[in-house]
C-alpha positions in Angstrom: -71.2 -106.0 28.9 -69.3 -105.8 25.7 -65.7 -104.3 25.6 -66.9 -101.4 23.5 -69.6 -100.3 25.9 -67.0 -100.6 28.7 -64.7 -98.1 26.9 -67.6 -95.7 26.4 -68.7 -95.8 30.0 -65.3 -95.6 31.7 -64.6 -92.0 30.8 -68.1 -90.9 32.0 -67.4 -92.5 35.4 -64.0 -90.8 35.6 -65.6 -87.4 34.9 -68.2 -88.0 37.6 -65.6 -89.0 40.1 -63.5 -85.9 39.3 -66.5 -83.6 39.8 -67.2 -85.1 43.1 -63.6 -84.7 44.1 -63.7 -80.9 43.1 -66.8 -80.3 45.2 -65.0 -81.7 48.2 -62.0 -79.4 47.8 -62.2 -76.3 50.2 -61.7 -72.9 48.6 -58.7 -72.1 50.8 -56.7 -74.9 49.1 -57.0 -72.9 45.8 -54.0 -70.8 46.4 -51.9 -69.1 43.9 -48.8 -69.4 46.0 -46.0 -71.1 43.8 -44.8 -74.6 44.6 -41.3 -74.7 46.3 -40.4 -77.8 44.6 -41.5 -76.5 41.1 -40.7 -72.9 40.8 -41.6 -72.7 37.1 -44.9 -74.6 37.2 -47.0 -71.7 38.3 -46.1 -69.8 35.1 -47.6 -72.4 32.8 -51.4 -72.4 32.1 -53.2 -75.6 33.2 -55.0 -77.5 30.6 -57.9 -79.9 31.1 -55.6 -82.7 30.1 -53.3 -82.1 33.0 -56.2 -81.8 35.4 -57.8 -85.0 34.4 -54.5 -86.8 34.9 -54.6 -86.6 38.6 -56.4 -89.3 40.5 -58.1 -89.4 44.0 -55.1 -91.1 45.4 -52.8 -88.4 44.3 -55.1 -86.0 45.9 -55.1 -87.7 49.3 -51.5 -88.5 49.5 -49.8 -85.2 48.6 -50.9 -81.8 49.8 -48.4 -80.0 47.6 -50.4 -81.0 44.4 -53.5 -79.3 45.8 -51.8 -76.0 45.5 -51.3 -76.4 41.7 -54.9 -77.2 41.0 -56.1 -74.0 39.5 -57.7 -72.9 36.2 -55.5 -69.7 35.9 -52.5 -67.9 37.6 -53.3 -64.8 39.6 -50.0 -63.3 40.9 -49.7 -61.7 44.2 -48.2 -58.1 44.0 -47.2 -58.2 47.7 -45.2 -61.4 47.3 -42.0 -59.6 46.4 -40.2 -57.6 43.8 -40.8 -59.1 40.3 -37.5 -57.7 39.0 -35.5 -59.4 41.7 -37.4 -62.7 41.1 -36.9 -62.5 37.4 -33.1 -61.9 37.9 -32.7 -65.2 40.1 -32.5 -67.1 36.8 -28.9 -67.3 35.5 -28.7 -65.9 31.9 -26.3 -67.4 29.3 -22.8 -66.2 28.7 -23.9 -63.9 25.9 -26.7 -62.4 28.0 -24.1 -61.9 30.8 -21.8 -59.7 28.4 -24.8 -57.8 27.3 -25.7 -57.0 30.8 -22.2 -56.0 31.8 -22.2 -53.5 28.9 -25.5 -52.2 29.8 -24.4 -51.7 33.5 -21.3 -49.8 32.3 -23.4 -47.5 30.2 -25.9 -47.1 33.1 -23.0 -46.1 35.4 -21.6 -43.6 32.9 -25.1 -42.0 32.6 -25.4 -41.9 36.4 -22.1 -40.1 36.6 -22.9 -37.7 34.0 -26.1 -37.0 35.7 -24.4 -36.3 39.0 -21.9 -33.9 37.3 -24.7 -32.1 35.7 -26.6 -31.8 39.0 -23.4 -30.5 40.7 -22.7 -27.9 38.2 -26.3 -26.8 38.1 -26.4 -26.5 41.8 -23.0 -24.7 42.1 -24.2 -22.2 39.3 -27.5 -21.5 40.9 -26.4 -21.4 44.6 -22.8 -20.1 44.1 -21.2 -23.1 45.9 -17.6 -23.9 45.6 -16.6 -27.1 43.8 -12.9 -26.6 43.7 -11.9 -27.1 47.3 -10.3 -30.6 46.6 -9.7 -31.4 43.0 -7.9 -34.6 43.9 -11.2 -36.4 44.7 -13.9 -35.4 42.2 -16.2 -38.1 43.3 -16.4 -36.7 46.7 -17.1 -33.2 45.2 -19.9 -34.6 43.2 -21.3 -36.6 46.0 -21.2 -33.5 48.2 -22.9 -31.3 45.6 -25.6 -33.7 44.8 -26.4 -34.9 48.4 -25.9 -31.7 50.2 -29.2 -29.9 49.2 -32.4 -31.8 50.1 -34.9 -29.0 50.4 -37.0 -27.4 47.5 -35.2 -25.6 44.8 -37.4 -22.6 44.6 -39.5 -21.1 47.4 -42.0 -18.2 47.3 -41.3 -15.2 49.3 -41.7 -11.5 49.3 -38.9 -9.8 47.3 -37.3 -6.6 48.8 -36.6 -3.9 46.3 -33.7 -1.5 46.9 -33.7 1.7 45.0 -29.9 2.3 45.3 -28.9 -1.2 44.6 -26.9 -1.7 41.3 -27.3 -5.1 39.6 -24.2 -6.1 37.7 -24.9 -8.8 35.1 -22.2 -11.5 34.6 -20.2 -11.2 31.4 -19.6 -14.9 31.3 -22.6 -17.3 31.1 -20.7 -19.9 33.1 -20.5 -19.3 36.7 -17.0 -18.8 38.2 -17.3 -22.1 40.3 -18.4 -24.0 37.2 -15.7 -22.5 35.2 -13.0 -23.6 37.8 -14.6 -27.1 37.9 -14.8 -27.5 33.9 -11.5 -25.9 33.1 -8.9 -26.9 35.7 -5.3 -25.7 35.5 -3.9 -29.2 34.9 -5.6 -29.6 31.5 -2.9 -27.7 29.6 -1.6 -29.7 26.7 2.1 -29.2 25.7 2.9 -28.5 22.1 6.2 -28.8 20.1 8.3 -25.7 20.3 11.5 -24.9 18.4 14.6 -25.5 20.5 17.0 -23.8 18.1 16.5 -20.1 16.8 16.1 -19.6 13.1 18.4 -16.5 13.4 21.1 -15.4 15.9 22.8 -12.0 16.0 25.6 -10.8 18.1 24.8 -7.7 20.1 28.0 -6.5 22.0 27.0 -3.9 24.6 23.4 -5.2 25.2 22.6 -4.5 28.9 21.8 -7.2 31.2 19.6 -4.9 33.2 16.2 -6.1 34.6 14.7 -2.5 34.5 15.7 -1.4 30.9 13.7 -1.9 27.7 16.1 -1.4 24.8 14.4 -3.5 22.0 11.3 -2.9 20.1 9.8 -4.2 16.7 7.8 -1.8 14.7 4.6 -2.5 12.7 6.6 -1.6 9.4 9.0 -4.5 10.3 11.9 -2.4 11.7 13.8 -3.8 14.7 15.4 -1.1 16.9 18.1 -2.1 19.3 19.9 0.2 21.8 23.6 -0.8 22.5 25.2 1.6 25.0 25.4 4.9 23.3 24.4 3.7 19.7 21.0 3.0 18.2 20.9 0.4 15.5 18.0 -0.6 13.3 17.3 -3.9 11.3 15.4 -3.5 8.0 14.4 -5.5 4.9 13.5 -8.6 6.8 16.4 -8.3 9.2 18.9 -8.4 6.4 20.2 -4.9 6.5 21.7 -3.0 9.5 21.9 0.7 10.0 23.4 3.0 12.6 20.7 5.7 13.2 22.0 7.6 16.4 25.2 7.7 18.6 25.4 9.6 21.7 28.5 11.5 23.0 29.9 11.1 26.3 28.7 8.5 28.9 25.0 8.9 28.2 23.3 5.7 27.4 20.0 4.5 25.7 17.8 3.1 28.3 14.3 2.8 26.7 12.8 2.4 23.2 9.2 2.4 22.0 7.6 2.6 18.4 4.3 4.2 17.7 1.5 2.2 15.9 2.3 3.4 12.6 6.1 2.5 13.0 7.1 6.0 11.7 8.3 7.5 15.0 10.6 6.1 17.7 10.8 7.2 21.2 14.2 7.0 22.7 14.9 7.4 26.5 18.3 8.2 27.9 20.2 7.8 31.2 20.2 11.6 31.9 16.4 11.8 31.9 16.1 13.2 28.4 13.6 11.9 26.0 13.6 12.3 22.1 11.5 11.4 19.1 13.4 9.9 16.0 11.8 10.1 12.6 12.5 6.7 11.1 12.1 7.7 7.5 14.6 10.6 7.7 16.7 8.9 10.5 17.1 12.1 12.5 15.8 13.4 15.9 12.7 15.4 15.5 12.1 16.9 19.1 13.4 16.4 22.7 11.5 16.3 26.0 12.8 17.0 29.5 11.2 16.6 32.8 12.7 13.6 34.6 15.3 13.8 37.2 16.5 10.2 36.8 17.1 7.8 34.0 14.1 6.9 31.8 13.4 3.2 32.0 10.2 2.8 29.9 7.9 4.4 27.4 4.4 3.6 26.0 2.4 5.1 23.2 -1.3 5.8 23.9 -2.0 6.8 20.4 -0.2 8.5 17.4 0.4 11.8 19.3 0.4 11.0 23.0 3.0 8.9 24.8 4.1 8.3 28.4 7.4 7.8 30.1 8.6 6.3 33.4 11.7 7.0 35.3 13.8 6.3 38.3 12.4 9.5 40.0 9.2 7.6 40.6 7.2 9.8 38.2 5.1 9.1 34.9 4.9 12.1 32.5 2.4 12.3 29.6 3.8 14.0 26.5 1.9 15.3 23.6 3.8 15.8 20.3 1.3 18.6 19.2 2.1 20.7 22.2 5.6 22.4 22.7 5.4 21.9 26.4 7.9 19.2 27.7 4.9 17.4 29.3 1.2 17.8 29.9 0.6 15.7 33.1 2.5 14.2 36.0 1.3 10.9 37.6 2.6 10.3 41.2 2.1 7.1 43.1 5.1 5.0 43.0 7.6 5.2 45.9 10.5 3.6 43.9 11.7 3.3 40.3 9.0 2.8 37.6 9.9 -0.5 35.7 7.5 -0.6 32.8 4.4 1.1 31.3 1.6 -0.3 29.1 -1.5 1.3 27.6 -4.3 -1.0 26.8 -5.7 -1.4 23.4 -8.5 1.0 23.9 -6.1 3.8 25.0 -8.1 4.4 28.1 -6.1 2.7 31.0 -2.3 2.9 31.6 -0.8 0.1 33.6 2.5 0.8 35.5 4.8 -1.6 37.4 7.3 -0.4 39.9 10.2 -1.5 42.0 8.1 -0.8 45.0 6.1 -4.1 44.2 3.1 -2.0 43.1 0.9 -2.2 40.0 -1.1 0.9 39.4 -3.9 1.8 36.8 -4.1 5.3 35.4 -5.9 7.3 33.0 -5.3 10.7 31.3 -7.6 12.7 33.4 -6.2 11.9 37.0 -2.8 12.5 38.5 -3.3 9.8 41.2 -3.8 6.1 40.4 -7.3 4.9 39.8 -6.7 1.3 41.2 -3.9 -0.6 42.8 -3.5 -4.3 42.1 -1.9 -5.8 45.1 -0.4 -9.3 45.4 3.2 -9.2 44.1 6.1 -9.3 46.6 8.9 -8.2 44.3 9.4 -5.7 41.5 7.0 -5.8 38.7 8.3 -5.2 35.2 6.4 -7.7 33.1 3.1 -6.2 31.9 0.8 -7.3 29.0 -2.7 -6.4 27.9 -4.8 -9.1 26.2 -5.8 -8.4 22.6 -9.1 -10.0 23.1 -10.3 -8.3 26.3 -9.1 -4.7 26.8 -9.8 -5.1 30.6 -7.5 -8.2 31.2 -4.0 -7.5 32.3 -1.1 -10.0 32.8 1.7 -9.1 35.4 4.9 -10.9 36.4 6.9 -10.5 39.5 10.7 -10.6 40.3 12.9 -12.9 42.1 11.2 -12.9 45.4 7.8 -13.2 43.8 8.2 -15.4 40.5 4.5 -15.4 39.8 2.4 -14.5 36.7 -1.1 -13.1 37.5 -4.1 -12.3 35.3 -6.3 -9.4 36.5 -9.8 -8.3 35.7 -9.4 -4.5 35.8 -12.9 -3.8 36.0 -13.4 -5.6 39.4 -9.6 -5.4 40.2 -9.6 -9.1 41.0 -6.9 -11.6 40.4 -8.5 -14.3 38.0 -5.4 -16.5 37.7 -2.1 -17.0 39.3 0.8 -19.4 38.9 4.3 -19.8 40.4 6.8 -19.9 37.6 9.8 -20.8 39.8 12.1 -18.0 38.4 12.1 -14.3 38.0 9.7 -13.0 35.3 11.3 -10.4 33.0 8.7 -9.9 30.2 5.2 -11.0 29.1 3.6 -10.8 25.7 0.2 -12.2 24.4 -0.1 -13.9 21.2 -2.0 -12.2 18.4 -5.1 -14.3 18.9 -4.8 -13.8 22.8 -4.7 -17.6 23.4 -1.2 -17.9 24.7 1.3 -16.0 26.7 5.1 -15.7 26.3 7.3 -15.0 29.3 11.1 -14.6 29.5 12.8 -15.4 32.8 15.9 -14.7 34.8 17.2 -16.5 37.8 16.9 -19.5 38.1 15.9 -20.9 34.6 16.8 -18.2 32.1 14.2 -19.8 29.8 11.4 -18.8 27.5 8.0 -20.2 28.5 4.6 -20.4 26.8 1.4 -20.6 28.8 -2.3 -21.0 28.0 -3.9 -17.7 28.6 -7.2 -19.1 29.9 -5.8 -21.1 32.8 -2.1 -20.3 32.8 -1.0 -24.0 32.1 2.4 -24.3 30.7 2.5 -25.5 27.1 6.3 -25.6 26.6 9.7 -24.2 27.5 12.8 -23.2 25.6 16.2 -23.1 27.1 17.7 -20.7 24.5 20.1 -18.4 26.7 22.7 -19.0 29.4 21.9 -15.8 31.2 19.0 -13.7 32.2 16.5 -12.7 29.3 15.4 -9.2 30.0 14.5 -8.0 26.5 11.5 -9.3 24.3 9.7 -8.1 21.4 7.3 -9.6 18.7 7.3 -9.3 15.0 4.4 -7.3 13.3 2.8 -10.5 11.9 2.8 -12.1 15.3 4.7 -15.2 14.0 8.1 -14.6 15.6 9.7 -13.1 18.8 13.2 -11.9 19.5 14.9 -12.3 22.8 17.9 -10.4 24.1 19.9 -11.7 27.0 23.1 -10.9 29.1 25.2 -13.2 26.9 24.9 -10.3 24.3 23.0 -12.2 21.6 19.7 -11.7 19.8 17.7 -14.8 19.0 14.8 -15.1 16.8 12.1 -17.9 17.6 9.2 -18.8 15.4 6.6 -19.6 18.1 3.4 -18.8 16.4 3.3 -20.1 12.8 0.7 -18.7 10.6 -2.5 -20.8 10.4 -3.7 -22.2 7.0 -7.3 -22.7 6.0 -8.7 -25.9 4.6 -7.6 -25.0 1.0 -4.1 -24.2 2.1 -4.2 -20.4 1.9 -2.2 -18.5 4.5 -4.4 -16.3 6.8 -3.3 -12.7 6.5 -2.2 -11.9 10.0 -0.2 -8.8 9.0 -3.2 -6.7 9.4 -2.9 -7.0 13.2 -0.7 -4.5 14.8 0.2 -4.6 18.5 -0.9 -1.1 19.3 -4.2 -0.9 17.3 -7.6 -1.2 19.0 -9.3 -4.5 18.7 -12.5 -3.0 17.1 -10.8 -1.7 14.0 -8.9 -5.0 13.9 -12.1 -7.1 13.6 -13.5 -4.6 11.0 -10.5 -4.8 8.8 -10.4 -8.6 9.0 -14.1 -8.8 8.0 -13.5 -6.5 5.1 -10.6 -8.6 4.0 -12.8 -11.7 4.1 -15.5 -9.9 2.0 -13.0 -8.9 -0.7 -11.9 -12.3 -0.9 -15.3 -13.8 -1.5 -16.0 -11.1 -4.2 -12.9 -12.2 -6.1 -14.0 -15.7 -6.1 -17.4 -14.9 -7.4 -15.9 -12.9 -10.3 -13.7 -15.8 -11.4 -16.6 -18.0 -11.4 
């Protein structure tokens, strides 16, 4: 047989031998289980060339090669987790970095999802998330893992005829609001540590219960120094002596009306007078108190209220010749301060009996009592944004500032200032709160109105600061202390628009209602737009 014929017959014999061998292989040996020696071999498809390379001797000797003899790979789903088997292979260094970034992103997404679930659960089921703010992760874990049942269940609803459903004014639940806006989120801002103007005020009383400074909407500052009434006009550049009392009688209370034309003056003998600021003379006098008058507040342009050491609150009407039209009784000790809200519907009073009462014009007895203070309450301030929010401050034994919801008579916020609270004033935008203090700090402090977080402190006086007033534009405040000085501070600079134009805040007056304020501001903006269109 020639060599060429031998080369042609040999492949045919090899193929026949291979077919015989395949017929002898039992089906149980055609397993898809991967080889332990070659873990990657089962992933590669077998070609006829690789099959023909095995001989009979290889088949008889090694049983491991039998497992790889298959025409295709069929994976077993029950063999394990494919993801875990895939991650057995070590990736490259770049792939490791990418995986680490992806893991961090996945963790942040999980944390956000847990926080969202916690807030959603707290809002729906009224659960408290603010028991322990030091460990937020535990709060989130308790909130997300505490409820395992169905969210909604079908049941028969019971209707009550006499029930009153009160909708929430805030779309965010109270527990969610506490969690989202904690008190320690207050950011400090730079405050002036030196006043831009200082005036000597000899005879200014260092008395916690007196109110002898007020700033009118017409930019007139009234100051009571013993028996003399002074005014500062023309941007505090001109001083005038308006009134001087004979004998030992002293000025104990001052209050301007919303127009700035009439000034209420209270005296130590219980007499009250109205002074016309344009004519600089006394218009009328009112009697009725048996002790010194410590405070006064205007409800509108014709009605004002006075508080006295005789524990009474009297309402006076300038249109009626009677000395007073109504008497409010409720305090057991001296009335320290009075404040009407911006709507002129609710009168707040603080007394030396540690009480805060809410009144109206139609009832002689208090409508509500706001308990919680353990010392005399002189500091009172109504929010210009919400006519139902009242801020109160306590004396030396209390040292706290509280914000109340006068509809529900609930304390929304409270903070310990560490010193006696003498006065409180809201900024014109209602976002910040100014307080003056006595023992121990004798400082001027600023607080965020939403959470009572302190934003700054000014150490401007060396003694107690019992007097505070705000300028009509809301930019500056004046403080009077026992060191017989008046200091002017620019705490709220006027905001500027993007084009550098100063926003007109002089439209805002401290005693005007909020609704006309917004209307006047809207009219001001519309006029401004019309002028720009005409120029074009």
